C-alpha positions as CSV (number, residue, x, y, z in Angstrom):
1,M,-144.1,128.5,27.8
2,N,-142.2,125.2,27.7
3,K,-138.7,124.8,29.1
4,R,-136.8,125.2,25.8
5,L,-138.7,128.2,24.7
6,A,-137.9,129.7,28.1
7,A,-134.2,128.9,27.7
8,I,-134.3,130.6,24.2
9,S,-135.8,133.7,25.7
10,A,-133.2,133.8,28.3
11,L,-130.6,133.4,25.8
12,E,-131.6,136.3,23.8
13,E,-132.0,138.4,26.9
14,R,-128.2,137.5,27.8
15,L,-127.2,138.1,24.3
16,G,-129.0,141.5,24.2
17,Y,-130.6,141.0,20.9
18,A,-134.1,139.4,19.8
19,F,-134.2,137.7,16.6
20,T,-136.6,138.8,13.9
21,D,-136.2,135.6,11.8
22,R,-137.2,133.0,14.2
23,A,-136.7,130.2,11.8
24,L,-133.1,131.3,11.4
25,L,-132.6,131.2,15.1
26,E,-134.2,127.8,15.4
27,R,-131.9,126.4,12.7
28,A,-128.9,127.8,14.6
29,L,-130.1,126.0,17.8
30,T,-130.7,122.8,16.0
31,H,-128.1,120.1,16.4
32,A,-127.6,117.5,13.6
33,S,-128.8,114.8,15.8
34,A,-132.3,116.3,16.1
35,G,-133.1,115.1,12.4
36,D,-132.2,111.5,13.5
37,G,-130.3,111.0,10.1
38,T,-133.3,111.8,8.0
39,G,-132.0,115.0,6.6
40,K,-135.6,116.5,6.6
41,L,-134.9,118.9,9.4
42,L,-132.5,121.9,8.9
43,N,-129.7,121.8,11.3
44,N,-126.8,124.2,12.1
45,D,-124.0,122.5,10.4
46,R,-123.8,124.9,7.4
47,L,-124.3,127.9,9.9
48,E,-121.4,126.6,12.1
49,F,-119.2,126.7,9.0
50,L,-120.1,130.3,8.3
51,G,-119.9,131.4,12.0
52,D,-116.3,130.1,12.4
53,R,-115.3,132.4,9.5
54,V,-117.1,135.3,10.8
55,L,-115.7,134.9,14.2
56,G,-112.2,134.6,12.8
57,L,-112.6,137.9,10.9
58,I,-114.0,139.7,14.0
59,M,-111.0,138.5,16.1
60,A,-108.4,139.1,13.5
61,E,-109.5,142.8,13.1
62,Y,-109.8,143.3,16.8
63,L,-106.2,142.0,17.4
64,M,-104.7,144.0,14.7
65,G,-106.2,147.2,16.3
66,D,-105.5,146.2,19.9
67,S,-102.0,144.9,19.5
68,E,-100.2,147.1,17.1
69,A,-96.8,146.4,18.5
70,A,-97.3,142.6,18.5
71,D,-95.5,140.5,15.9
72,P,-97.5,138.1,13.7
73,G,-96.5,134.9,15.8
74,D,-97.8,136.5,18.9
75,L,-101.0,137.6,17.2
76,S,-101.5,134.2,15.8
77,K,-101.2,132.7,19.1
78,R,-103.8,135.0,20.7
79,F,-106.0,134.5,17.7
80,H,-106.1,130.7,18.1
81,V,-107.0,131.0,21.8
82,L,-109.8,133.3,21.1
83,V,-111.5,131.4,18.2
84,S,-110.9,128.0,19.8
85,G,-113.6,125.5,20.5
86,H,-113.1,126.0,24.2
87,A,-113.5,129.7,24.0
88,C,-116.8,129.3,22.0
89,A,-118.1,126.7,24.6
90,R,-117.3,129.1,27.4
91,V,-119.3,131.9,25.8
92,A,-122.0,129.4,25.0
93,R,-122.3,128.5,28.8
94,T,-122.5,132.2,29.8
95,L,-125.6,132.3,27.3
96,G,-127.2,129.3,28.6
97,L,-127.0,128.0,25.0
98,G,-127.0,124.3,25.9
99,E,-130.5,124.5,27.4
100,A,-131.8,126.3,24.2
101,L,-130.5,123.6,21.8
102,R,-132.8,121.3,19.9
103,L,-131.3,117.7,20.2
104,Q,-132.3,114.2,19.5
105,G,-134.4,112.7,22.2
106,G,-132.2,111.0,24.9
107,E,-129.2,113.2,24.2
108,S,-130.0,115.5,27.2
109,R,-129.7,112.5,29.6
110,R,-126.3,111.8,28.1
111,G,-124.9,115.2,28.9
112,A,-125.1,116.6,25.4
113,R,-126.2,120.0,26.4
114,D,-122.8,120.6,28.1
115,H,-120.8,118.8,25.5
116,E,-117.9,121.1,24.6
117,T,-118.0,120.4,20.9
118,I,-121.8,120.7,20.6
119,L,-121.7,124.0,22.5
120,A,-118.9,125.4,20.4
121,D,-120.7,124.5,17.1
122,G,-123.8,126.0,18.5
123,C,-122.1,129.2,19.4
124,E,-120.6,129.5,16.0
125,A,-123.9,129.0,14.4
126,L,-125.4,131.5,16.6
127,I,-122.8,134.0,15.4
128,A,-123.7,133.1,11.7
129,A,-127.4,133.8,12.3
130,L,-126.5,137.2,13.9
131,Y,-124.2,137.9,10.8
132,L,-127.1,137.0,8.3
133,E,-129.7,139.0,10.1
134,R,-127.8,142.1,11.2
135,G,-124.5,142.2,9.2
136,L,-121.0,142.4,10.3
137,M,-120.7,145.5,12.3
138,E,-123.5,144.9,14.8
139,T,-122.4,141.2,15.0
140,A,-118.9,142.2,15.8
141,Q,-120.0,144.6,18.6
142,L,-122.1,141.7,20.1
143,V,-119.4,139.2,19.7
144,L,-116.7,141.5,21.3
145,D,-119.1,142.1,24.3
146,L,-119.5,138.4,24.8
147,W,-115.8,137.7,24.5
148,A,-114.8,140.6,26.9
149,P,-113.7,138.4,29.7
150,L,-111.5,136.2,27.5
151,L,-110.1,139.3,25.8
152,D,-108.7,140.4,29.1
153,E,-107.2,137.2,30.1
154,P,-103.4,136.5,29.8
155,V,-102.7,134.1,26.9
156,D,-101.4,130.6,27.9
157,L,-99.1,130.1,24.8
158,A,-99.1,126.4,25.3
159,A,-102.9,126.2,25.1
160,A,-102.9,128.5,22.2
161,N,-101.2,125.8,19.9
162,P,-100.2,122.8,22.1
163,K,-99.2,120.5,19.2
164,S,-96.7,123.2,17.8
165,E,-95.6,124.0,21.2
166,L,-94.9,120.4,22.0
167,Q,-93.0,119.9,18.7
168,E,-90.8,122.9,19.5
169,W,-90.1,121.7,23.0
170,A,-89.2,118.3,21.8
171,A,-86.8,119.6,19.2
172,A,-85.3,121.9,21.6
173,L,-84.4,118.8,23.8
174,G,-83.0,116.9,20.9
175,K,-86.0,114.5,20.8
176,S,-88.0,113.1,17.8
177,P,-91.2,114.7,16.9
178,P,-94.2,113.7,19.1
179,A,-96.1,110.6,17.8
180,Y,-99.8,110.4,18.0
181,R,-102.1,107.3,18.0
182,V,-105.9,106.7,18.2
183,L,-106.6,104.3,20.9
184,A,-110.3,104.3,20.7
185,R,-113.5,105.8,19.0
186,E,-116.7,105.6,20.9
187,G,-120.2,107.2,20.7
188,P,-122.5,107.8,17.9
189,D,-121.5,109.7,14.6
190,H,-123.0,113.0,15.7
191,Q,-121.2,113.0,19.0
192,P,-118.1,110.8,18.8
193,A,-115.3,110.5,21.4
194,F,-111.8,109.9,20.4
195,T,-109.2,108.7,22.8
196,I,-105.6,109.6,21.6
197,E,-102.1,108.9,22.9
198,V,-99.1,111.2,22.5
199,A,-95.5,110.1,23.0
200,I,-92.1,111.6,22.8
201,D,-88.7,110.0,23.5
202,G,-88.0,109.5,27.1
203,A,-91.3,110.4,28.6
204,A,-94.4,108.4,29.5
205,P,-97.2,108.9,27.1
206,M,-100.2,111.0,27.8
207,T,-103.9,110.3,26.7
208,A,-106.8,112.6,26.3
209,I,-110.4,112.3,24.9
210,G,-112.0,114.8,22.5
211,G,-114.9,115.2,20.2
212,S,-112.6,114.9,17.1
213,V,-109.1,113.5,16.5
214,R,-107.7,117.0,16.2
215,A,-109.4,118.2,19.4
216,A,-108.0,115.0,21.4
217,E,-104.5,115.4,19.9
218,K,-104.3,119.0,21.2
219,A,-105.7,118.1,24.6
220,A,-103.1,115.3,24.9
221,A,-100.2,117.5,23.7
222,L,-101.2,120.0,26.3
223,A,-101.5,117.6,29.0
224,L,-98.0,116.2,28.2
225,L,-96.5,119.7,28.0
226,R,-97.8,120.8,31.3
227,R,-96.7,117.5,33.0
228,D,-93.1,117.4,31.6
229,R,-92.4,121.2,31.8
230,K,-93.4,121.1,35.5
231,D,-91.1,118.1,36.1
232,A,-88.2,119.6,34.0
């Protein structure tokens, strides 16, 4: 058995489920880079789209039952933490999903198997594959088992939606809304890296790098919040 097949077997063992449709599993584990732009190889882009929605439904239903006294604002903040790319990447790492991915040659040497966005997308694609093969009820139980450590953690409200938190914090201090600026875009199309700067009145700007503009903006906002709240 080659290294990747062994990784897939280990992933299924950690997941607690062995796929019947091996082609579906292979598609869920195939990153867009593996096709080298030819479009001939089915990848996990569309499954990631579906898995994101399935994960959202599972977490929304869980929170409704688990937090009956919580107001919608608190529910929304917990929800965003649980369905975030960071949460998905954490779960992907516990499954060893990175080693099971099918990538373009050379991407492994560039660290793609531990890239946060690639892991998060692969995790969501895997959830979609589970949903298509086993339906919502069984998928929900598997997902909640995987997310159990995250469900028990206290919620960092700033990390839940740092851009909104930063805007509210700036407004409370009488400052203008945060301003974001793209400083750089590097890397190939399938694995970009954006450097974003965020600034507010009277504070030194902060920069952060992310796999998308949105992810980099959130990381920069969170870094500024944590620095300036600590200094306040």
